Biotite code that builds the C-alpha atoms (Angstrom):
import biotite.structure as struc

atoms = struc.array([
    struc.Atom([43.308, 59.533, 177.790], chain_id="A", res_id=1, res_name="MET", atom_name="CA", element="C"),
    struc.Atom([41.358, 57.439, 175.654], chain_id="A", res_id=2, res_name="ARG", atom_name="CA", element="C"),
    struc.Atom([39.892, 58.064, 172.286], chain_id="A", res_id=3, res_name="PHE", atom_name="CA", element="C"),
    struc.Atom([36.404, 57.083, 171.621], chain_id="A", res_id=4, res_name="ALA", atom_name="CA", element="C"),
    struc.Atom([36.871, 55.976, 168.059], chain_id="A", res_id=5, res_name="LYS", atom_name="CA", element="C"),
    struc.Atom([40.012, 55.245, 166.194], chain_id="A", res_id=6, res_name="PRO", atom_name="CA", element="C"),
    struc.Atom([40.716, 57.893, 163.557], chain_id="A", res_id=7, res_name="PHE", atom_name="CA", element="C"),
    struc.Atom([41.984, 56.837, 160.188], chain_id="A", res_id=8, res_name="THR", atom_name="CA", element="C"),
    struc.Atom([42.941, 59.172, 157.433], chain_id="A", res_id=9, res_name="VAL", atom_name="CA", element="C"),
    struc.Atom([43.392, 58.046, 153.937], chain_id="A", res_id=10, res_name="THR", atom_name="CA", element="C"),
    struc.Atom([45.637, 59.683, 151.395], chain_id="A", res_id=11, res_name="ILE", atom_name="CA", element="C"),
    struc.Atom([42.651, 60.847, 149.372], chain_id="A", res_id=12, res_name="ALA", atom_name="CA", element="C"),
    struc.Atom([41.090, 62.411, 152.416], chain_id="A", res_id=13, res_name="GLY", atom_name="CA", element="C"),
    struc.Atom([44.288, 64.213, 153.351], chain_id="A", res_id=14, res_name="ALA", atom_name="CA", element="C"),
    struc.Atom([44.551, 65.585, 149.861], chain_id="A", res_id=15, res_name="ALA", atom_name="CA", element="C"),
    struc.Atom([41.004, 66.928, 149.989], chain_id="A", res_id=16, res_name="LEU", atom_name="CA", element="C"),
    struc.Atom([41.672, 68.633, 153.278], chain_id="A", res_id=17, res_name="ILE", atom_name="CA", element="C"),
    struc.Atom([45.010, 70.109, 152.135], chain_id="A", res_id=18, res_name="ALA", atom_name="CA", element="C"),
    struc.Atom([43.791, 71.259, 148.726], chain_id="A", res_id=19, res_name="LEU", atom_name="CA", element="C"),
    struc.Atom([41.938, 74.388, 149.831], chain_id="A", res_id=20, res_name="PRO", atom_name="CA", element="C"),
    struc.Atom([44.904, 75.492, 151.936], chain_id="A", res_id=21, res_name="PHE", atom_name="CA", element="C"),
    struc.Atom([47.429, 74.878, 149.191], chain_id="A", res_id=22, res_name="ALA", atom_name="CA", element="C"),
    struc.Atom([45.343, 76.680, 146.583], chain_id="A", res_id=23, res_name="GLY", atom_name="CA", element="C"),
    struc.Atom([44.962, 79.804, 148.689], chain_id="A", res_id=24, res_name="SER", atom_name="CA", element="C"),
    struc.Atom([48.623, 79.798, 149.574], chain_id="A", res_id=25, res_name="ALA", atom_name="CA", element="C"),
    struc.Atom([49.603, 79.603, 145.920], chain_id="A", res_id=26, res_name="LEU", atom_name="CA", element="C"),
    struc.Atom([47.152, 82.283, 144.863], chain_id="A", res_id=27, res_name="ALA", atom_name="CA", element="C"),
    struc.Atom([48.336, 84.779, 147.468], chain_id="A", res_id=28, res_name="ASP", atom_name="CA", element="C"),
    struc.Atom([52.068, 84.277, 146.991], chain_id="A", res_id=29, res_name="GLY", atom_name="CA", element="C"),
    struc.Atom([54.260, 85.262, 144.072], chain_id="A", res_id=30, res_name="ALA", atom_name="CA", element="C"),
    struc.Atom([54.584, 82.675, 141.417], chain_id="A", res_id=31, res_name="ARG", atom_name="CA", element="C"),
    struc.Atom([57.974, 81.113, 141.163], chain_id="A", res_id=32, res_name="PRO", atom_name="CA", element="C"),
    struc.Atom([60.009, 82.514, 138.314], chain_id="A", res_id=33, res_name="GLN", atom_name="CA", element="C"),
    struc.Atom([62.775, 80.773, 136.477], chain_id="A", res_id=34, res_name="PRO", atom_name="CA", element="C"),
    struc.Atom([66.161, 81.521, 137.941], chain_id="A", res_id=35, res_name="ALA", atom_name="CA", element="C"),
    struc.Atom([67.793, 84.438, 136.084], chain_id="A", res_id=36, res_name="PRO", atom_name="CA", element="C"),
    struc.Atom([70.745, 83.457, 133.970], chain_id="A", res_id=37, res_name="THR", atom_name="CA", element="C"),
    struc.Atom([73.561, 85.820, 133.121], chain_id="A", res_id=38, res_name="ALA", atom_name="CA", element="C"),
    struc.Atom([73.728, 86.335, 129.386], chain_id="A", res_id=39, res_name="LYS", atom_name="CA", element="C"),
    struc.Atom([77.158, 86.613, 127.930], chain_id="A", res_id=40, res_name="ALA", atom_name="CA", element="C"),
    struc.Atom([77.392, 89.564, 125.547], chain_id="A", res_id=41, res_name="PRO", atom_name="CA", element="C"),
    struc.Atom([77.451, 88.444, 121.990], chain_id="A", res_id=42, res_name="HIS", atom_name="CA", element="C"),
    struc.Atom([80.830, 88.865, 120.461], chain_id="A", res_id=43, res_name="ALA", atom_name="CA", element="C"),
    struc.Atom([80.788, 90.878, 117.273], chain_id="A", res_id=44, res_name="GLU", atom_name="CA", element="C"),
    struc.Atom([81.233, 88.712, 114.246], chain_id="A", res_id=45, res_name="PRO", atom_name="CA", element="C"),
    struc.Atom([84.854, 88.529, 113.269], chain_id="A", res_id=46, res_name="ALA", atom_name="CA", element="C"),
    struc.Atom([85.694, 90.603, 110.233], chain_id="A", res_id=47, res_name="GLN", atom_name="CA", element="C"),
    struc.Atom([87.377, 88.737, 107.514], chain_id="A", res_id=48, res_name="GLN", atom_name="CA", element="C"),
    struc.Atom([90.820, 90.169, 106.976], chain_id="A", res_id=49, res_name="VAL", atom_name="CA", element="C"),
    struc.Atom([92.630, 89.415, 103.794], chain_id="A", res_id=50, res_name="ARG", atom_name="CA", element="C"),
    struc.Atom([96.294, 88.568, 103.984], chain_id="A", res_id=51, res_name="LYS", atom_name="CA", element="C"),
    struc.Atom([97.055, 91.653, 101.878], chain_id="A", res_id=52, res_name="ASP", atom_name="CA", element="C"),
    struc.Atom([95.359, 93.919, 104.448], chain_id="A", res_id=53, res_name="ASP", atom_name="CA", element="C"),
    struc.Atom([97.483, 92.511, 107.273], chain_id="A", res_id=54, res_name="LYS", atom_name="CA", element="C"),
    struc.Atom([100.641, 93.210, 105.309], chain_id="A", res_id=55, res_name="HIS", atom_name="CA", element="C"),
    struc.Atom([99.518, 96.753, 104.450], chain_id="A", res_id=56, res_name="LYS", atom_name="CA", element="C"),
    struc.Atom([98.929, 97.522, 108.119], chain_id="A", res_id=57, res_name="ASP", atom_name="CA", element="C"),
    struc.Atom([102.333, 96.102, 109.037], chain_id="A", res_id=58, res_name="ALA", atom_name="CA", element="C"),
    struc.Atom([104.006, 98.149, 106.284], chain_id="A", res_id=59, res_name="ARG", atom_name="CA", element="C"),
    struc.Atom([102.309, 101.357, 107.430], chain_id="A", res_id=60, res_name="ARG", atom_name="CA", element="C"),
    struc.Atom([103.566, 100.870, 110.961], chain_id="A", res_id=61, res_name="GLN", atom_name="CA", element="C"),
    struc.Atom([107.088, 99.885, 109.937], chain_id="A", res_id=62, res_name="ALA", atom_name="CA", element="C"),
    struc.Atom([107.750, 102.869, 107.646], chain_id="A", res_id=63, res_name="ILE", atom_name="CA", element="C"),
    struc.Atom([110.338, 105.407, 108.797], chain_id="A", res_id=64, res_name="SER", atom_name="CA", element="C"),
    struc.Atom([111.047, 108.611, 106.893], chain_id="A", res_id=65, res_name="LEU", atom_name="CA", element="C"),
    struc.Atom([114.155, 110.813, 106.944], chain_id="A", res_id=66, res_name="LYS", atom_name="CA", element="C"),
    struc.Atom([114.738, 114.027, 104.973], chain_id="A", res_id=67, res_name="VAL", atom_name="CA", element="C"),
    struc.Atom([117.907, 116.079, 104.511], chain_id="A", res_id=68, res_name="ALA", atom_name="CA", element="C"),
    struc.Atom([118.753, 119.279, 102.615], chain_id="A", res_id=69, res_name="VAL", atom_name="CA", element="C"),
    struc.Atom([122.163, 119.701, 101.035], chain_id="A", res_id=70, res_name="ASN", atom_name="CA", element="C"),
    struc.Atom([123.792, 122.198, 101.310], chain_id="A", res_id=71, res_name="PRO", atom_name="CA", element="C"),
    struc.Atom([122.412, 123.419, 104.625], chain_id="A", res_id=72, res_name="SER", atom_name="CA", element="C"),
    struc.Atom([123.237, 127.061, 103.698], chain_id="A", res_id=73, res_name="ARG", atom_name="CA", element="C"),
    struc.Atom([121.860, 128.230, 100.350], chain_id="A", res_id=74, res_name="VAL", atom_name="CA", element="C"),
    struc.Atom([122.166, 131.628, 98.674], chain_id="A", res_id=75, res_name="ARG", atom_name="CA", element="C"),
    struc.Atom([118.971, 133.198, 97.416], chain_id="A", res_id=76, res_name="ALA", atom_name="CA", element="C"),
    struc.Atom([118.703, 132.318, 93.729], chain_id="A", res_id=77, res_name="GLY", atom_name="CA", element="C"),
    struc.Atom([120.717, 129.074, 94.131], chain_id="A", res_id=78, res_name="SER", atom_name="CA", element="C"),
    struc.Atom([119.639, 125.426, 94.091], chain_id="A", res_id=79, res_name="SER", atom_name="CA", element="C"),
    struc.Atom([119.600, 122.851, 96.859], chain_id="A", res_id=80, res_name="TYR", atom_name="CA", element="C"),
    struc.Atom([118.873, 119.132, 96.983], chain_id="A", res_id=81, res_name="GLY", atom_name="CA", element="C"),
    struc.Atom([116.254, 117.377, 99.090], chain_id="A", res_id=82, res_name="VAL", atom_name="CA", element="C"),
    struc.Atom([117.240, 113.789, 99.881], chain_id="A", res_id=83, res_name="THR", atom_name="CA", element="C"),
    struc.Atom([114.514, 111.377, 100.991], chain_id="A", res_id=84, res_name="ILE", atom_name="CA", element="C"),
    struc.Atom([115.178, 108.044, 102.707], chain_id="A", res_id=85, res_name="LEU", atom_name="CA", element="C"),
    struc.Atom([112.273, 105.712, 103.460], chain_id="A", res_id=86, res_name="VAL", atom_name="CA", element="C"),
    struc.Atom([112.767, 102.471, 105.362], chain_id="A", res_id=87, res_name="ARG", atom_name="CA", element="C"),
    struc.Atom([110.131, 99.791, 105.099], chain_id="A", res_id=88, res_name="GLY", atom_name="CA", element="C"),
    struc.Atom([108.935, 100.875, 101.638], chain_id="A", res_id=89, res_name="LEU", atom_name="CA", element="C"),
    struc.Atom([110.890, 100.339, 98.452], chain_id="A", res_id=90, res_name="SER", atom_name="CA", element="C"),
    struc.Atom([108.626, 102.049, 95.929], chain_id="A", res_id=91, res_name="SER", atom_name="CA", element="C"),
    struc.Atom([105.883, 104.629, 95.988], chain_id="A", res_id=92, res_name="GLY", atom_name="CA", element="C"),
    struc.Atom([105.531, 108.376, 95.810], chain_id="A", res_id=93, res_name="THR", atom_name="CA", element="C"),
    struc.Atom([106.784, 111.148, 98.070], chain_id="A", res_id=94, res_name="ALA", atom_name="CA", element="C"),
    struc.Atom([105.347, 114.656, 98.074], chain_id="A", res_id=95, res_name="VAL", atom_name="CA", element="C"),
    struc.Atom([107.932, 117.398, 98.635], chain_id="A", res_id=96, res_name="VAL", atom_name="CA", element="C"),
    struc.Atom([106.603, 120.808, 99.696], chain_id="A", res_id=97, res_name="THR", atom_name="CA", element="C"),
    struc.Atom([108.968, 123.778, 99.339], chain_id="A", res_id=98, res_name="SER", atom_name="CA", element="C"),
    struc.Atom([109.096, 126.668, 101.813], chain_id="A", res_id=99, res_name="PRO", atom_name="CA", element="C"),
    struc.Atom([107.130, 128.702, 99.252], chain_id="A", res_id=100, res_name="GLU", atom_name="CA", element="C"),
    struc.Atom([104.281, 126.157, 99.423], chain_id="A", res_id=101, res_name="GLY", atom_name="CA", element="C"),
    struc.Atom([104.809, 124.474, 96.037], chain_id="A", res_id=102, res_name="LYS", atom_name="CA", element="C"),
    struc.Atom([104.361, 120.683, 95.998], chain_id="A", res_id=103, res_name="SER", atom_name="CA", element="C"),
    struc.Atom([106.293, 118.208, 93.866], chain_id="A", res_id=104, res_name="TYR", atom_name="CA", element="C"),
    struc.Atom([105.672, 114.467, 93.455], chain_id="A", res_id=105, res_name="ARG", atom_name="CA", element="C"),
    struc.Atom([108.803, 112.311, 93.452], chain_id="A", res_id=106, res_name="VAL", atom_name="CA", element="C"),
    struc.Atom([108.989, 108.565, 92.767], chain_id="A", res_id=107, res_name="SER", atom_name="CA", element="C"),
    struc.Atom([110.839, 106.406, 95.264], chain_id="A", res_id=108, res_name="LEU", atom_name="CA", element="C"),
    struc.Atom([113.346, 103.871, 94.008], chain_id="A", res_id=109, res_name="SER", atom_name="CA", element="C"),
    struc.Atom([114.671, 101.388, 96.565], chain_id="A", res_id=110, res_name="ASP", atom_name="CA", element="C"),
    struc.Atom([113.307, 103.654, 99.297], chain_id="A", res_id=111, res_name="GLY", atom_name="CA", element="C"),
    struc.Atom([115.266, 106.703, 98.090], chain_id="A", res_id=112, res_name="ARG", atom_name="CA", element="C"),
    struc.Atom([114.567, 109.858, 96.103], chain_id="A", res_id=113, res_name="ALA", atom_name="CA", element="C"),
    struc.Atom([116.077, 113.291, 95.521], chain_id="A", res_id=114, res_name="THR", atom_name="CA", element="C"),
    struc.Atom([114.604, 116.538, 94.295], chain_id="A", res_id=115, res_name="LYS", atom_name="CA", element="C"),
    struc.Atom([116.471, 119.672, 93.246], chain_id="A", res_id=116, res_name="GLN", atom_name="CA", element="C"),
    struc.Atom([114.765, 122.927, 94.193], chain_id="A", res_id=117, res_name="LEU", atom_name="CA", element="C"),
    struc.Atom([115.762, 126.563, 93.728], chain_id="A", res_id=118, res_name="THR", atom_name="CA", element="C"),
    struc.Atom([115.430, 129.328, 96.274], chain_id="A", res_id=119, res_name="VAL", atom_name="CA", element="C"),
    struc.Atom([113.751, 132.325, 94.612], chain_id="A", res_id=120, res_name="PRO", atom_name="CA", element="C"),
    struc.Atom([116.219, 135.204, 94.179], chain_id="A", res_id=121, res_name="SER", atom_name="CA", element="C"),
    struc.Atom([114.068, 137.614, 96.192], chain_id="A", res_id=122, res_name="ARG", atom_name="CA", element="C"),
    struc.Atom([113.799, 135.300, 99.225], chain_id="A", res_id=123, res_name="THR", atom_name="CA", element="C"),
    struc.Atom([114.740, 136.908, 102.521], chain_id="A", res_id=124, res_name="ARG", atom_name="CA", element="C"),
    struc.Atom([117.592, 135.420, 104.520], chain_id="A", res_id=125, res_name="ALA", atom_name="CA", element="C"),
    struc.Atom([116.632, 133.100, 107.362], chain_id="A", res_id=126, res_name="GLY", atom_name="CA", element="C"),
    struc.Atom([115.708, 129.541, 108.257], chain_id="A", res_id=127, res_name="THR", atom_name="CA", element="C"),
    struc.Atom([113.359, 127.740, 105.857], chain_id="A", res_id=128, res_name="LYS", atom_name="CA", element="C"),
    struc.Atom([111.681, 124.331, 106.078], chain_id="A", res_id=129, res_name="THR", atom_name="CA", element="C"),
    struc.Atom([111.033, 121.644, 103.457], chain_id="A", res_id=130, res_name="VAL", atom_name="CA", element="C"),
    struc.Atom([108.269, 119.119, 104.214], chain_id="A", res_id=131, res_name="THR", atom_name="CA", element="C"),
    struc.Atom([108.096, 115.585, 102.783], chain_id="A", res_id=132, res_name="VAL", atom_name="CA", element="C"),
    struc.Atom([105.127, 113.244, 103.069], chain_id="A", res_id=133, res_name="LYS", atom_name="CA", element="C"),
    struc.Atom([105.115, 109.527, 102.230], chain_id="A", res_id=134, res_name="VAL", atom_name="CA", element="C"),
    struc.Atom([101.850, 107.725, 102.977], chain_id="A", res_id=135, res_name="GLY", atom_name="CA", element="C"),
    struc.Atom([100.798, 108.837, 106.449], chain_id="A", res_id=136, res_name="ASN", atom_name="CA", element="C"),
    struc.Atom([104.342, 109.771, 107.537], chain_id="A", res_id=137, res_name="LYS", atom_name="CA", element="C"),
    struc.Atom([105.634, 113.355, 107.425], chain_id="A", res_id=138, res_name="THR", atom_name="CA", element="C"),
    struc.Atom([109.179, 114.626, 107.954], chain_id="A", res_id=139, res_name="ALA", atom_name="CA", element="C"),
    struc.Atom([110.793, 118.053, 107.711], chain_id="A", res_id=140, res_name="THR", atom_name="CA", element="C"),
    struc.Atom([114.274, 119.422, 107.127], chain_id="A", res_id=141, res_name="ALA", atom_name="CA", element="C"),
    struc.Atom([115.521, 122.942, 107.802], chain_id="A", res_id=142, res_name="ASP", atom_name="CA", element="C"),
    struc.Atom([118.090, 124.934, 105.864], chain_id="A", res_id=143, res_name="PHE", atom_name="CA", element="C"),
    struc.Atom([119.334, 128.510, 105.957], chain_id="A", res_id=144, res_name="THR", atom_name="CA", element="C"),
    struc.Atom([118.922, 131.023, 103.155], chain_id="A", res_id=145, res_name="VAL", atom_name="CA", element="C"),
    struc.Atom([121.700, 133.599, 102.986], chain_id="A", res_id=146, res_name="VAL", atom_name="CA", element="C"),
    struc.Atom([121.587, 136.876, 101.090], chain_id="A", res_id=147, res_name="ALA", atom_name="CA", element="C"),
    struc.Atom([122.672, 136.764, 97.439], chain_id="A", res_id=148, res_name="PRO", atom_name="CA", element="C"),
    struc.Atom([126.092, 138.008, 96.485], chain_id="A", res_id=149, res_name="LYS", atom_name="CA", element="C"),
    struc.Atom([126.154, 141.707, 95.903], chain_id="A", res_id=150, res_name="LYS", atom_name="CA", element="C"),
    struc.Atom([127.180, 142.470, 92.398], chain_id="A", res_id=151, res_name="GLN", atom_name="CA", element="C"),
    struc.Atom([130.346, 144.472, 92.184], chain_id="A", res_id=152, res_name="GLU", atom_name="CA", element="C"),
    struc.Atom([129.831, 147.798, 90.616], chain_id="A", res_id=153, res_name="ARG", atom_name="CA", element="C"),
    struc.Atom([131.840, 148.340, 87.476], chain_id="A", res_id=154, res_name="ASP", atom_name="CA", element="C"),
    struc.Atom([132.775, 152.001, 87.253], chain_id="A", res_id=155, res_name="ASP", atom_name="CA", element="C"),
    struc.Atom([134.343, 151.595, 83.863], chain_id="A", res_id=156, res_name="ARG", atom_name="CA", element="C"),
    struc.Atom([132.510, 152.995, 80.971], chain_id="A", res_id=157, res_name="ARG", atom_name="CA", element="C"),
    struc.Atom([131.152, 150.519, 78.546], chain_id="A", res_id=158, res_name="HIS", atom_name="CA", element="C"),
    struc.Atom([132.420, 152.400, 75.524], chain_id="A", res_id=159, res_name="ASP", atom_name="CA", element="C"),
    struc.Atom([135.911, 150.986, 75.907], chain_id="A", res_id=160, res_name="GLY", atom_name="CA", element="C"),
    struc.Atom([137.493, 153.955, 77.716], chain_id="A", res_id=161, res_name="ARG", atom_name="CA", element="C"),
    struc.Atom([139.027, 153.638, 81.134], chain_id="A", res_id=162, res_name="LYS", atom_name="CA", element="C"),
])
């Protein structure tokens, strides 16, 4: 097969022929979008923490509280002692709450404190609880109230006769 005339195509001619096809292809298709990038969540700005705040948090966590009542058996109308031992805190205030609901503030010295309380004379016999709070720590101690001594009846007359 033979061609009648040699066919030459220039670059400009090819561009003119291809332009209508390229334009319609671009118009019909979706436009290319930039590739999505994963955004890292922004970290919250760091809060400035003072050195004092760090130590306060450490002290709060390291505090241990123990409470004891002596004697463990108390007669109605008698006194008893509440002993407080705090580890991790040398000074501060403890709040002692009696079984009757009365609160007393006690100062700690070297992590220790004591408070003398009296059982009301009309208190019924049974187990009672004392509560102590230091900071955010709470501890309790139980003791037993026993009936008061019965007074012996004196049958003697008070006028000196037997």
